[in-house]
PATOR-53193 format. One record per residue: residue number from 1; z, x, y of N, C-alpha, C, CB in turn. Coordinates in nm, 3 decimals. Glycine has a CB too. Example, Ala and Ser with C-alpha at 12.3 -4.5 7.8 and 13.67 -1.06 7.14 Angstrom:
    n      nzz      nxx      nyy     cazz     caxx     cayy      czz      cxx      cyy     cbzz     cbxx     cbyy
    1    0.780    1.319   -0.569    0.780    1.230   -0.450    0.780    1.320   -0.330    0.905    1.131   -0.447
    2    0.708    1.285   -0.225    0.714    1.367   -0.106    0.787    1.290    0.003    0.572    1.408   -0.060
# end
This chain:
    n      nzz      nxx      nyy     cazz     caxx     cayy      czz      cxx      cyy     cbzz     cbxx     cbyy
    1   21.604   -2.225    3.083   21.603   -2.142    3.196   21.748   -2.146    3.261   21.490   -2.189    3.295
    2   21.809   -2.272    3.248   21.942   -2.276    3.313   22.059   -2.194    3.229   21.982   -2.432    3.329
    3   22.019   -2.155    3.110   22.104   -2.078    3.035   22.076   -1.932    3.054   22.096   -2.116    2.897
    4   21.943   -1.890    3.058   21.917   -1.751    3.077   21.929   -1.712    3.218   21.788   -1.716    3.026
    5   21.882   -1.770    3.314   21.883   -1.728    3.444   21.890   -1.837    3.538   21.774   -1.649    3.469
    6   22.027   -1.892    3.552   22.052   -2.025    3.634   21.995   -2.010    3.773   22.211   -2.061    3.647
    7   21.999   -1.897    3.836   21.948   -1.877    3.972   21.795   -1.909    3.987   21.974   -1.733    4.013
    8   21.718   -1.896    3.885   21.584   -1.928    3.881   21.536   -2.073    3.836   21.529   -1.833    3.799
    9   21.635   -2.146    3.822   21.614   -2.286    3.749   21.534   -2.376    3.865   21.780   -2.365    3.699
   10   21.573   -2.375    3.990   21.509   -2.461    4.081   21.376   -2.416    4.098   21.577   -2.470    4.205
   11   21.344   -2.296    4.112   21.191   -2.255    4.143   21.128   -2.264    4.015   21.166   -2.102    4.206
   12   21.183   -2.247    3.889   21.117   -2.277    3.763   21.072   -2.430    3.754   21.214   -2.242    3.646
   13   21.169   -2.513    3.792   21.133   -2.659    3.790   21.019   -2.694    3.866   21.241   -2.741    3.837
   14   21.004   -2.636    3.999   20.902   -2.650    4.080   20.759   -2.616    4.020   20.933   -2.572    4.191
   15   20.764   -2.487    3.965   20.656   -2.447    3.904   20.599   -2.538    3.768   20.690   -2.308    3.872
   16   20.709   -2.584    3.704   20.667   -2.666    3.585   20.601   -2.800    3.643   20.799   -2.701    3.485
   17   20.667   -2.841    3.760   20.604   -2.974    3.818   20.466   -2.948    3.856   20.681   -3.030    3.948
   18   20.454   -2.840    3.922   20.304   -2.810    3.965   20.207   -2.791    3.843   20.297   -2.673    4.057
   19   20.257   -2.731    3.743   20.176   -2.722    3.614   20.145   -2.840    3.562   20.238   -2.651    3.511
   20   20.227   -2.942    3.552   20.203   -3.059    3.501   20.095   -3.134    3.587   20.328   -3.129    3.488
   21   20.111   -3.130    3.721   20.011   -3.178    3.798   19.871   -3.129    3.786   20.049   -3.160    3.915
   22   19.866   -2.989    3.774   19.751   -2.926    3.739   19.689   -2.964    3.613   19.773   -2.798    3.740
   23   19.782   -2.981    3.513   19.726   -3.035    3.379   19.675   -3.173    3.368   19.826   -3.027    3.280
   24   19.751   -3.250    3.457   19.703   -3.397    3.464   19.556   -3.387    3.549   19.828   -3.504    3.551
   25   19.542   -3.307    3.634   19.416   -3.318    3.713   19.303   -3.252    3.630   19.431   -3.247    3.859
   26   19.334   -3.157    3.548   19.238   -3.093    3.451   19.182   -3.199    3.347   19.312   -2.973    3.371
   27   19.282   -3.279    3.309   19.244   -3.385    3.201   19.125   -3.475    3.252   19.375   -3.484    3.168
   28   19.128   -3.483    3.377   19.013   -3.593    3.430   18.877   -3.520    3.435   19.047   -3.656    3.595
   29   18.869   -3.376    3.422   18.737   -3.307    3.432   18.657   -3.333    3.318   18.749   -3.162    3.448
   30   18.536   -3.377    3.328   18.443   -3.398    3.227   18.423   -3.277    3.131   18.319   -3.435    3.289
   31   18.442   -3.287    2.997   18.424   -3.182    2.911   18.287   -3.114    2.924   18.445   -3.230    2.778
   32   18.182   -3.203    2.935   18.052   -3.136    2.946   18.045   -3.047    3.067   17.940   -3.238    2.953
   33   18.104   -3.082    3.182   18.107   -3.002    3.298   18.183   -2.865    3.265   18.176   -3.084    3.415
   34   18.285   -2.872    3.207   18.361   -2.742    3.174   18.270   -2.656    3.073   18.514   -2.777    3.103
   35   18.211   -2.719    2.986   18.133   -2.633    2.880   18.004   -2.575    2.959   18.083   -2.733    2.738
   36   17.943   -2.660    3.049   17.824   -2.597    3.119   17.862   -2.486    3.213   17.745   -2.703    3.199
   37   17.968   -2.460    3.265   18.016   -2.358    3.354   18.109   -2.256    3.277   18.092   -2.425    3.471
   38   18.108   -2.268    3.148   18.219   -2.181    3.067   18.198   -2.035    3.099   18.207   -2.199    2.898
   39   18.071   -2.005    3.083   18.022   -1.852    3.084   18.056   -1.805    3.230   17.844   -1.832    3.049
   40   18.034   -1.882    3.333   18.067   -1.842    3.464   18.214   -1.823    3.482   18.018   -1.938    3.559
   41   18.292   -1.911    3.421   18.441   -1.904    3.424   18.485   -1.778    3.360   18.505   -2.025    3.352
   42   18.423   -1.741    3.242   18.480   -1.615    3.177   18.441   -1.500    3.264   18.426   -1.591    3.027
   43   18.314   -1.501    3.318   18.290   -1.380    3.402   18.363   -1.370    3.519   18.160   -1.370    3.439
   44   18.397   -1.465    3.579   18.500   -1.467    3.691   18.619   -1.433    3.645   18.517   -1.592    3.757
   45   18.667   -1.458    3.526   18.810   -1.416    3.474   18.789   -1.263    3.439   18.863   -1.510    3.331
   46   18.692   -1.223    3.402   18.668   -1.061    3.375   18.683   -1.005    3.500   18.520   -1.015    3.314
   47   18.635   -1.055    3.621   18.623   -0.986    3.732   18.778   -0.982    3.782   18.514   -1.051    3.832
   48   18.848   -1.086    3.772   18.982   -1.098    3.803   19.074   -1.003    3.735   19.022   -1.226    3.776
   49   19.042   -0.996    3.613   19.116   -0.892    3.527   19.088   -0.745    3.552   19.083   -0.915    3.385
   50   18.974   -0.721    3.602   18.937   -0.582    3.660   19.006   -0.558    3.783   18.788   -0.566    3.688
   51   19.009   -0.659    3.875   19.060   -0.648    4.012   19.212   -0.631    4.002   19.022   -0.776    4.101
   52   19.276   -0.707    3.912   19.429   -0.701    3.901   19.474   -0.549    3.866   19.483   -0.808    3.780
   53   19.381   -0.493    3.793   19.420   -0.350    3.768   19.421   -0.256    3.889   19.328   -0.292    3.667
   54   19.342   -0.295    3.999   19.350   -0.223    4.119   19.465   -0.275    4.224   19.212   -0.230    4.182
   55   19.469   -0.395    4.223   19.565   -0.441    4.346   19.664   -0.533    4.294   19.486   -0.517    4.468
   56   19.682   -0.550    4.160   19.785   -0.629    4.103   19.933   -0.587    4.110   19.751   -0.643    3.975
   57   20.028   -0.664    4.080   20.159   -0.635    4.067   20.214   -0.663    3.927   20.230   -0.708    4.166
   58   20.347   -0.619    3.899   20.406   -0.630    3.773   20.532   -0.548    3.767   20.312   -0.590    3.668
   59   20.600   -0.572    3.652   20.732   -0.482    3.634   20.700   -0.347    3.587   20.834   -0.544    3.528
   60   20.785   -0.256    3.624   20.779   -0.115    3.582   20.650   -0.049    3.599   20.816   -0.104    3.445
   61   20.579   -0.079    3.708   20.467   -0.007    3.741   20.328   -0.066    3.664   20.500    0.142    3.703
   62   20.325   -0.165    3.595   20.230   -0.225    3.529   20.158   -0.324    3.625   20.287   -0.286    3.411
   63   20.040   -0.364    3.609   19.971   -0.451    3.681   19.910   -0.555    3.601   19.879   -0.387    3.754
   64   19.972   -0.681    3.629   19.936   -0.804    3.545   19.903   -0.915    3.620   20.041   -0.846    3.458
   65   19.953   -0.928    3.745   19.940   -1.060    3.827   19.905   -1.030    3.967   20.073   -1.145    3.827
   66   19.848   -1.134    4.048   19.844   -1.114    4.177   19.960   -1.195    4.243   19.712   -1.149    4.227
   67   20.014   -1.120    4.343   20.149   -1.179    4.417   20.090   -1.273    4.530   20.257   -1.047    4.493
   68   20.112   -1.403    4.506   20.068   -1.496    4.617   20.174   -1.560    4.681   19.979   -1.599    4.571
   69   20.279   -1.477    4.722   20.390   -1.529    4.795   20.483   -1.609    4.710   20.344   -1.611    4.905
   70   20.496   -1.730    4.718   20.597   -1.792    4.623   20.549   -1.821    4.482   20.644   -1.922    4.679
   71   20.412   -1.779    4.457   20.364   -1.808    4.320   20.309   -1.665    4.280   20.247   -1.935    4.314
   72   20.282   -1.653    4.153   20.199   -1.534    4.095   20.085   -1.591    4.011   20.291   -1.435    4.001
   73   19.973   -1.533    4.017   19.855   -1.572    3.928   19.831   -1.466    3.829   19.723   -1.595    4.010
   74   19.840   -1.490    3.698   19.811   -1.400    3.606   19.674   -1.427    3.538   19.918   -1.396    3.513
   75   19.578   -1.344    3.562   19.439   -1.374    3.506   19.433   -1.375    3.353   19.337   -1.268    3.558
   76   19.525   -1.311    3.282   19.532   -1.316    3.131   19.558   -1.457    3.082   19.644   -1.223    3.076
   77   19.619   -1.528    3.163   19.655   -1.667    3.120   19.532   -1.764    3.129   19.773   -1.722    3.211
   78   19.456   -1.735    3.238   19.336   -1.809    3.245   19.224   -1.768    3.151   19.290   -1.802    3.378
   79   19.244   -1.647    3.096   19.150   -1.599    2.984   19.158   -1.685    2.861   19.182   -1.452    2.942
   80   19.282   -1.731    2.829   19.301   -1.798    2.708   19.215   -1.944    2.708   19.460   -1.819    2.690
   81   19.215   -2.011    2.832   19.132   -2.114    2.846   18.992   -2.092    2.849   19.164   -2.175    2.947
   82   18.949   -1.982    2.925   18.815   -1.944    2.933   18.748   -1.907    2.820   18.801   -1.850    3.013
   83   18.817   -1.823    2.723   18.764   -1.795    2.603   18.720   -1.912    2.508   18.854   -1.717    2.543
   84   18.828   -2.012    2.506   18.807   -2.117    2.430   18.676   -2.208    2.470   18.932   -2.190    2.434
   85   18.675   -2.222    2.599   18.558   -2.306    2.656   18.434   -2.228    2.617   18.566   -2.328    2.824
   86   18.429   -2.082    2.645   18.302   -2.017    2.627   18.263   -2.031    2.484   18.307   -1.872    2.669
   87   18.347   -1.981    2.389   18.303   -1.989    2.247   18.258   -2.131    2.202   18.417   -1.941    2.156
   88   18.341   -2.227    2.262   18.303   -2.371    2.210   18.157   -2.400    2.264   18.415   -2.493    2.267
   89   18.126   -2.354    2.381   17.996   -2.378    2.446   17.894   -2.302    2.353   17.993   -2.324    2.605
   90   17.913   -2.173    2.334   17.817   -2.097    2.257   17.780   -2.144    2.130   17.861   -1.974    2.240
   91   17.872   -2.177    2.052   17.855   -2.220    1.920   17.801   -2.343    1.928   17.972   -2.221    1.843
   92   17.829   -2.439    2.019   17.764   -2.585    2.030   17.611   -2.573    2.067   17.843   -2.679    2.150
   93   17.584   -2.471    2.153   17.429   -2.441    2.184   17.356   -2.373    2.094   17.409   -2.367    2.299
   94   17.403   -2.260    2.024   17.338   -2.177    1.927   17.359   -2.189    1.782   17.365   -2.057    1.956
   95   17.471   -2.255    1.755   17.495   -2.285    1.616   17.578   -2.167    1.553   17.356   -2.307    1.540
   96   17.624   -2.191    1.430   17.733   -2.090    1.382   17.657   -1.966    1.329   17.832   -2.155    1.259
   97   17.513   -1.981    1.291   17.458   -1.856    1.225   17.376   -1.791    1.327   17.373   -1.884    1.092
   98   17.417   -1.780    1.450   17.339   -1.718    1.545   17.406   -1.571    1.560   17.334   -1.805    1.681
   99   17.330   -1.481    1.607   17.388   -1.337    1.641   17.502   -1.349    1.737   17.275   -1.238    1.708
  100   17.622   -1.291    1.713   17.742   -1.321    1.807   17.765   -1.182    1.875   17.885   -1.378    1.723
  101   17.672   -1.094    1.890   17.713   -0.972    1.946   17.741   -0.976    2.095   17.614   -0.875    1.918
  102   17.680   -1.077    2.175   17.708   -1.094    2.300   17.840   -1.163    2.318   17.604   -1.161    2.360
  103   17.880   -1.266    2.255   18.020   -1.337    2.260   18.137   -1.232    2.230   18.026   -1.461    2.146
  104   18.093   -1.152    2.110   18.194   -1.059    2.059   18.225   -0.948    2.181   18.137   -0.985    1.916
  105   18.106   -0.906    2.256   18.138   -0.810    2.359   18.218   -0.870    2.474   18.012   -0.750    2.412
  106   18.201   -1.006    2.507   18.274   -1.067    2.603   18.428   -1.082    2.567   18.211   -1.194    2.629
  107   18.443   -1.108    2.437   18.586   -1.129    2.381   18.656   -0.984    2.398   18.584   -1.182    2.212
  108   18.574   -0.871    2.350   18.635   -0.751    2.350   18.658   -0.693    2.486   18.562   -0.666    2.271
  109   18.577   -0.725    2.587   18.600   -0.690    2.711   18.722   -0.759    2.772   18.484   -0.714    2.783
  110   18.745   -0.873    2.738   18.854   -0.929    2.791   18.982   -0.887    2.726   18.839   -1.065    2.786
  111   18.976   -0.864    2.588   19.094   -0.803    2.533   19.120   -0.662    2.567   19.088   -0.813    2.395
  112   19.018   -0.576    2.605   19.026   -0.462    2.649   19.093   -0.430    2.771   18.921   -0.425    2.652
  113   19.053   -0.520    2.886   19.110   -0.530    3.005   19.262   -0.563    3.015   19.038   -0.620    3.068
  114   19.288   -0.653    2.926   19.426   -0.691    2.922   19.517   -0.590    2.856   19.438   -0.819    2.854
  115   19.456   -0.520    2.752   19.523   -0.414    2.691   19.549   -0.300    2.785   19.449   -0.370    2.576
  116   19.469   -0.284    2.890   19.484   -0.165    2.980   19.597   -0.202    3.087   19.338   -0.127    3.055
  117   19.641   -0.314    3.106   19.713   -0.351    3.220   19.851   -0.276    3.207   19.726   -0.510    3.231
  118   19.934   -0.248    3.096   19.902   -0.289    2.962   19.986   -0.418    2.920   19.928   -0.169    2.865
  119   19.942   -0.503    2.853   19.994   -0.625    2.794   19.955   -0.645    2.656   19.954   -0.738    2.870
  120   20.018   -0.561    2.564   19.983   -0.561    2.429   19.988   -0.701    2.361   20.069   -0.466    2.361
  121   20.092   -0.767    2.377   20.108   -0.885    2.305   19.991   -0.997    2.351   20.261   -0.936    2.330
  122   19.972   -1.000    2.479   19.861   -1.106    2.522   19.733   -1.056    2.472   19.849   -1.129    2.684
  123   19.701   -0.925    2.485   19.580   -0.884    2.421   19.566   -0.903    2.281   19.557   -0.757    2.445
  124   19.667   -0.895    2.203   19.664   -0.936    2.053   19.640   -1.071    2.031   19.788   -0.906    1.983
  125   19.720   -1.153    2.122   19.688   -1.308    2.103   19.538   -1.344    2.131   19.780   -1.397    2.205
  126   19.481   -1.289    2.250   19.345   -1.310    2.268   19.248   -1.270    2.168   19.312   -1.254    2.376
  127   19.277   -1.155    2.104   19.189   -1.107    1.988   19.203   -1.205    1.869   19.232   -0.955    1.940
  128   19.331   -1.246    1.842   19.333   -1.333    1.730   19.273   -1.480    1.764   19.479   -1.341    1.680
  129   19.299   -1.512    1.891   19.240   -1.645    1.940   19.074   -1.635    1.914   19.279   -1.668    2.115
  130   19.026   -1.546    1.969   18.880   -1.526    1.950   18.825   -1.522    1.800   18.844   -1.396    2.017
  131   18.898   -1.449    1.719   18.866   -1.428    1.579   18.879   -1.573    1.498   18.969   -1.313    1.519
  132   18.991   -1.633    1.550   19.014   -1.761    1.474   18.904   -1.860    1.527   19.169   -1.822    1.499
  133   18.855   -1.866    1.644   18.758   -1.955    1.681   18.631   -1.938    1.621   18.744   -1.954    1.811
  134   18.600   -1.801    1.590   18.478   -1.770    1.527   18.483   -1.811    1.387   18.445   -1.629    1.539
  135   18.594   -1.786    1.327   18.608   -1.829    1.180   18.607   -1.990    1.164   18.749   -1.768    1.119
  136   18.678   -2.065    1.259   18.681   -2.198    1.254   18.538   -2.266    1.293   18.793   -2.239    1.342
  137   18.461   -2.196    1.368   18.335   -2.250    1.399   18.236   -2.221    1.288   18.288   -2.197    1.530
  138   18.268   -2.148    1.186   18.174   -2.122    1.071   18.088   -2.021    1.079   18.099   -2.224    1.043
  139   18.113   -1.919    1.159   18.043   -1.798    1.160   18.042   -1.728    1.048   18.083   -1.722    1.249
  140   17.922   -1.660    0.989   17.930   -1.608    0.861   18.028   -1.486    0.851   17.793   -1.571    0.818
  141   18.085   -1.455    0.761   18.177   -1.357    0.728   18.104   -1.205    0.751   18.228   -1.386    0.574
  142   17.994   -1.210    0.714   17.911   -1.072    0.718   17.895   -1.028    0.877   17.745   -1.095    0.643
  143   17.883   -1.138    0.955   17.877   -1.094    1.100   18.012   -1.060    1.154   17.816   -1.204    1.189
  144   18.125   -1.136    1.110   18.252   -1.103    1.169   18.306   -0.961    1.105   18.355   -1.227    1.142
  145   18.263   -0.944    0.988   18.308   -0.798    0.929   18.236   -0.688    1.006   18.269   -0.779    0.763
  146   18.092   -0.703    1.023   18.020   -0.610    1.083   18.071   -0.591    1.224   17.883   -0.644    1.077
  147   18.097   -0.684    1.298   18.153   -0.678    1.451   18.295   -0.604    1.427   18.176   -0.850    1.532
  148   18.370   -0.647    1.352   18.512   -0.589    1.329   18.515   -0.449    1.305   18.580   -0.651    1.214
  149   18.415   -0.392    1.218   18.408   -0.262    1.185   18.366   -0.176    1.304   18.319   -0.247    1.073
  150   18.258   -0.236    1.365   18.196   -0.167    1.492   18.310   -0.140    1.598   18.076   -0.263    1.562
  151   18.387   -0.259    1.613   18.496   -0.239    1.712   18.599   -0.141    1.679   18.563   -0.361    1.736
  152   18.634   -0.128    1.547   18.736   -0.029    1.506   18.682    0.122    1.531   18.772   -0.052    1.349
  153   18.545    0.138    1.508   18.492    0.266    1.536   18.498    0.311    1.668   18.368    0.272    1.499
  154   18.466    0.200    1.762   18.470    0.231    1.909   18.601    0.272    1.972   18.425    0.116    1.981
  155   18.715    0.187    1.905   18.852    0.196    1.968   18.927    0.321    1.898   18.939    0.051    1.944
  156   18.903    0.362    1.792   18.974    0.454    1.717   18.996    0.597    1.788   18.901    0.469    1.589
  157   18.879    0.630    1.865   18.894    0.763    1.934   18.991    0.768    2.044   18.766    0.808    1.987
  158   19.007    0.630    2.102   19.085    0.618    2.231   19.236    0.562    2.187   19.003    0.509    2.343
  159   19.266    0.546    2.067   19.398    0.487    2.042   19.495    0.593    2.075   19.416    0.436    1.895
  160   19.484    0.720    2.031   19.586    0.801    2.055   19.619    0.828    2.196   19.564    0.911    1.992
  161   19.515    0.841    2.289   19.535    0.853    2.436   19.610    0.719    2.492   19.387    0.875    2.512
  162   19.578    0.606    2.433   19.635    0.491    2.486   19.799    0.481    2.453   19.554    0.369    2.427
  163   19.812    0.519    2.339   19.954    0.530    2.287   20.041    0.629    2.346   19.953    0.558    2.149
  164   19.979    0.741    2.395   20.040    0.853    2.463   20.064    0.821    2.609   19.952    0.978    2.449
  165   19.967    0.732    2.669   19.972    0.683    2.803   20.084    0.580    2.823   19.841    0.624    2.839
  166   20.090    0.476    2.720   20.174    0.376    2.732   20.282    0.388    2.609   20.094    0.245    2.736
  167   20.377    0.469    2.617   20.452    0.498    2.508   20.540    0.364    2.448   20.542    0.617    2.553
  168   20.568    0.290    2.563   20.665    0.170    2.518   20.593    0.097    2.412   20.704    0.063    2.643
  169   20.455    0.084    2.407   20.381    0.012    2.309   20.411    0.044    2.171   20.247    0.030    2.329
  170   20.418    0.193    2.159   20.435    0.243    2.020   20.590    0.237    1.978   20.378    0.397    2.009
  171   20.670    0.245    2.092   20.821    0.231    2.069   20.859    0.092    2.034   20.903    0.272    2.193
  172   20.794   -0.006    2.085   20.829   -0.145    2.048   20.766   -0.166    1.897   20.766   -0.257    2.165
  173   20.646   -0.116    1.877   20.612   -0.131    1.737   20.691   -0.064    1.638   20.486   -0.094    1.716
  174   20.739    0.059    1.660   20.817    0.123    1.567   20.956    0.058    1.553   20.827    0.262    1.603
  175   21.009    0.016    1.663   21.128   -0.062    1.663   21.114   -0.193    1.569   21.160   -0.101    1.810
  176   21.011   -0.253    1.587   20.983   -0.380    1.497   20.980   -0.346    1.359   20.851   -0.449    1.528
  177   20.914   -0.238    1.336   20.902   -0.189    1.185   21.035   -0.160    1.136   20.811   -0.056    1.166
  178   21.118   -0.073    1.221   21.253   -0.055    1.176   21.334   -0.178    1.150   21.320    0.023    1.271
  179   21.311   -0.286    1.239   21.394   -0.414    1.207   21.352   -0.467    1.087   21.385   -0.525    1.311
  180   21.229   -0.472    1.057   21.180   -0.528    0.919   21.223   -0.454    0.812   21.036   -0.535    0.906
  181   21.244   -0.327    0.819   21.296   -0.247    0.707   21.445   -0.242    0.697   21.246   -0.110    0.717
  182   21.510   -0.310    0.790   21.652   -0.325    0.787   21.719   -0.186    0.859   21.700   -0.346    0.624
  183   21.635   -0.108    0.912   21.696    0.025    0.973   21.714    0.017    1.129   21.598    0.155    0.939
  184   21.710   -0.097    1.177   21.738   -0.123    1.327   21.878   -0.079    1.364   21.723   -0.278    1.363
  185   21.897   -0.009    1.480   22.021    0.024    1.540   22.027   -0.050    1.675   22.037    0.180    1.555
  186   22.149   -0.118    1.692   22.158   -0.181    1.824   22.130   -0.099    1.946   22.286   -0.232    1.840
  187   22.169    0.029    1.938   22.170    0.113    2.057   22.021    0.158    2.083   22.270    0.239    2.037
  188   21.930    0.137    1.993   21.792    0.198    2.006   21.694    0.075    2.050   21.742    0.269    1.855
  189   21.573    0.102    1.996   21.469    0.003    2.044   21.469   -0.146    2.001   21.344    0.052    2.004
  190   21.553   -0.169    1.905   21.560   -0.299    1.839   21.665   -0.386    1.896   21.585   -0.284    1.695
  191   21.721   -0.334    2.006   21.855   -0.397    2.054   21.800   -0.556    2.105   21.934   -0.293    2.198
  192   21.696   -0.564    2.170   21.629   -0.677    2.226   21.627   -0.782    2.101   21.476   -0.634    2.287
  193   21.565   -0.749    1.997   21.540   -0.824    1.875   21.671   -0.873    1.814   21.463   -0.739    1.774
  194   21.764   -0.778    1.809   21.891   -0.820    1.741   21.974   -0.917    1.827   21.978   -0.694    1.708
  195   21.962   -0.887    1.958   22.027   -0.984    2.049   21.978   -1.126    2.047   22.015   -0.937    2.183
  196   21.849   -1.126    2.038   21.777   -1.246    2.024   21.820   -1.325    1.887   21.622   -1.212    2.027
  197   21.828   -1.255    1.794   21.877   -1.300    1.656   22.011   -1.363    1.671   21.886   -1.179    1.553
  198   22.097   -1.293    1.731   22.235   -1.327    1.751   22.235   -1.450    1.821   22.312   -1.223    1.822
  199   22.162   -1.466    1.927   22.154   -1.585    2.016   22.110   -1.715    1.944   22.055   -1.555    2.131
  200   21.997   -1.700    1.841   21.971   -1.800    1.758   22.061   -1.835    1.665   21.870   -1.780    1.704
  201   22.144   -1.749    1.611   22.247   -1.783    1.499   22.360   -1.862    1.576   22.310   -1.640    1.419
  202   22.387   -1.814    1.702   22.499   -1.878    1.783   22.462   -2.014    1.810   22.529   -1.806    1.917
  203   22.336   -2.050    1.831   22.289   -2.173    1.881   22.333   -2.280    1.773   22.130   -2.169    1.908
  204   22.329   -2.250    1.636   22.372   -2.347    1.545   22.270   -2.469    1.530   22.507   -2.393    1.590
  205   22.303   -2.565    1.456   22.210   -2.674    1.439   22.184   -2.767    1.560   22.258   -2.755    1.330
  206   22.284   -2.773    1.648   22.276   -2.861    1.766   22.283   -2.785    1.896   22.388   -2.964    1.763
  207   22.304   -2.649    1.902   22.293   -2.578    2.028   22.423   -2.577    2.108   22.184   -2.640    2.112
  208   22.445   -2.480    2.190   22.556   -2.467    2.271   22.544   -2.549    2.418   22.577   -2.314    2.290
  209   22.419   -2.608    2.427   22.415   -2.678    2.573   22.383   -2.594    2.674   22.544   -2.739    2.617
  210   22.329   -2.651    2.788   22.282   -2.573    2.912   22.394   -2.481    2.972   22.234   -2.677    3.025
  211   22.540   -2.520    2.937   22.644   -2.440    3.004   22.696   -2.333    2.921   22.755   -2.523    3.045
  212   22.644   -2.321    2.795   22.675   -2.205    2.696   22.666   -2.057    2.770   22.561   -2.210    2.567
  213   22.740   -1.988    2.703   22.756   -1.846    2.737   22.662   -1.759    2.654   22.902   -1.801    2.716
  214   22.530   -1.741    2.712   22.432   -1.675    2.631   22.489   -1.507    2.618   22.271   -1.695    2.709
  215   22.470   -1.458    2.495   22.489   -1.336    2.470   22.396   -1.238    2.556   22.474   -1.323    2.332
  216   22.432   -1.127    2.591   22.343   -1.027    2.674   22.212   -1.009    2.608   22.411   -0.882    2.688
  217   22.105   -1.063    2.675   21.981   -1.063    2.602   21.857   -1.039    2.726   21.967   -1.219    2.513
  218   21.819   -0.905    2.715   21.710   -0.875    2.836   21.599   -0.953    2.816   21.657   -0.726    2.846
  219   21.548   -0.980    2.935   21.428   -1.070    2.969   21.451   -1.213    2.883   21.274   -0.987    2.921
  220   21.570   -1.264    2.896   21.594   -1.389    2.817   21.507   -1.505    2.870   21.748   -1.429    2.822
  221   21.466   -1.490    3.003   21.399   -1.600    3.069   21.236   -1.602    3.043   21.432   -1.588    3.224
  222   21.197   -1.497    2.982   21.040   -1.494    2.965   21.016   -1.438    2.831   20.962   -1.402    3.080
  223   21.025   -1.317    2.792   20.993   -1.255    2.675   21.072   -1.315    2.550   21.018   -1.109    2.694
  224   21.191   -1.331    2.578   21.284   -1.383    2.474   21.335   -1.544    2.509   21.417   -1.276    2.467
  225   21.251   -1.612    2.557   21.278   -1.749    2.612   21.303   -1.843    2.493   21.154   -1.802    2.702
  226   21.225   -1.815    2.386   21.258   -1.901    2.272   21.398   -1.890    2.218   21.166   -1.872    2.162
  227   21.456   -1.766    2.205   21.583   -1.758    2.167   21.679   -1.827    2.271   21.614   -1.618    2.146
  228   21.660   -1.831    2.391   21.743   -1.893    2.496   21.731   -2.050    2.464   21.689   -1.852    2.654
  229   21.609   -2.108    2.436   21.598   -2.251    2.409   21.670   -2.291    2.291   21.462   -2.292    2.394
  230   21.661   -2.204    2.191   21.725   -2.232    2.053   21.899   -2.229    2.079   21.668   -2.102    1.931
  231   21.940   -2.136    2.154   22.083   -2.127    2.187   22.125   -2.241    2.262   22.115   -2.005    2.262
  232   22.043   -2.306    2.346   22.089   -2.408    2.422   22.072   -2.554    2.358   22.023   -2.397    2.549
  233   21.951   -2.558    2.271   21.924   -2.687    2.213   21.946   -2.686    2.051   21.775   -2.728    2.252
  234   21.972   -2.574    1.999   22.002   -2.569    1.862   21.870   -2.536    1.773   22.066   -2.706    1.822
  235   21.886   -2.531    1.649   21.778   -2.518    1.547   21.688   -2.634    1.558   21.834   -2.507    1.404
  236   21.747   -2.747    1.586   21.666   -2.881    1.580   21.577   -2.871    1.698   21.759   -3.021    1.586
  237   21.626   -2.832    1.819   21.549   -2.829    1.926   21.439   -2.722    1.923   21.632   -2.816    2.035
  238   21.467   -2.608    1.854   21.386   -2.495    1.851   21.262   -2.541    1.745   21.477   -2.356    1.802
  239   21.291   -2.633    1.658   21.188   -2.677    1.568   21.099   -2.772    1.618   21.241   -2.728    1.456
# end
């Protein structure tokens, strides 16, 4: 943070401190209590995800978080915890060979609401998180494949309208593919990726330190924070 956005360092350290206190307080909560109310927490999170679409704030017209003055609350971050607790509670009570239509609908609803914000990266993370938990819990593949095919059939008719409404999603994806094919141009959609790559290479094994001059990198303090960390601490710090 000191390299990417020095002006935000003080407020960021305050948030980190509060987050560590919250983590410490959460570690004292009984696991049984968390699992008992996991469904309620997930339903509350779904309500917040729907509410943020109506009254939320965010960059460039998107709605991702609630502005609480000095702080912002992003329901999609809570969803990561709520999904883990709910799926652990469900599998623990019902077993791995129990019909998973209900949990799959809840996971799909969570992913869908985040996708509409739009926050494609977080939605993809939540989808992979839910799918991974189902696999790790031992849910039979026949159930997972059936649910996956049903989800594809439901979403396919809406995919064109979604990409047309949120063009930046398709632009980022096409830019990423261009980068993988070696066709990326700095002046086009892959600029951010190429600048992040440059910052990582300039970091070297030991880094440039917090006083280093970071190359121009859009969103260096959030979307591309890993590149900023590697630039300051080096490849060893990034690993």
